N, C-alpha and C positions, 0 to 999 in steps of 0.2 A: 708607159704613159706618166707625168708630169701628175704629185700628186699637189692635192691642194690644201691649203696650212687646216688643220684641225681643232686650232686653238688662237689665239687674238698676238698679233703681235704688238707687243708691251714696247713703249719708247722709253727713251734712258730719260730720269729727271733729275735735274742738272742739280738739283739738293742732293742728292743720295747716290748718282750712279758717275759722278766723275771722279778720279784717281789720280793720284800723282803715279806713273808711271815705277818708283822707288819703294811707295806704297802695295801697288799691286804684287811688287814681284815680291817685298817680302812675309805677304800675306795673298800667296795665290789660292790656296784651296779654298780659302774662307769666300774668295770672290767667285771662284768657279761655283760653291756650293749654293751660292749666294744668285748668278745666271741661273742657272739650273730651274731653282726656286720659285723667282721671281717671274722668269722669262723677259727682264729688260737687260738689255746689256750694259757693260759698264764702257765710259770712256777712258781710254786712260792718256795721259796726258806727258808729253817729255818738253822738257825747257818751258814750261806754262802753255803747250800749242796742243793740239788736240792730234795722237800721236796711232792709236788705232783703240777699236773695239774691243772686248772682250765678250763672244756671243756664246748661247745655247747653239752646241753641233745642230742638235733635232731641227732646232729651229732656221737654222741658215739653209742646211739641207732642205728643207720645205721651199725656204725663200728664193733658192736656186731654182727646186723644179716648176713652181711658180711661173718665175720670170722666163725660163723654157717654153709653159705652155703658153704665154702673152705673147712669145716670140712668136710660135708654131700656129697661133691663131691670125696673128697681122700679118704674116707670112700667106695665109688660105687666104684670110680679105682682099690681099692685094690682088695674089692672083686667080680670084674667082674677077674682081674686077676688070682684070684684063682678060678676062674671057677664058682662062685656063681649069675653070671649074669642068666637073662631070656633073652630068643632072642626075638627079637623086635615081631616079627610073633607071639609070645607065648601070650605076652604083648596085641597084638593086639584084637586076637581071645575072651583072657578072657573081653577085655570093651567089644566088639561086644558080645556078653555073657550077660554082667551084666545087658547093654542097652536093649536087648530084653526082660531081665527077668521083668523087672523092666517095661517095656511098657505093656506084660501079665497081669502084677498085677494092674497095672493104667487100664486096660480093664474088669480084672474082678471086679474092686471097682467101 
């Protein structure tokens, strides 16, 4: 199951976090440390235009997890609206039946 974010998402500060590619390349270790410490992405420019972001790896993993969870929720909502949902009572009965089946299998083994 996707994880939720354990820490806030800090936005890039234009006055501090926009760096030309050549400067980032020449000081990459410093910028990686800064991203980890501040949890703010750095916008890397190339030829004066936005080209890429340097982002904390854990933050990006969590953002992908959050997007996956959001997508799954939206799919579930749509399917439920289309009548494809399973009533709670039926789900609980199925779980109870499955647990009883496992208990019987353990008793036999």
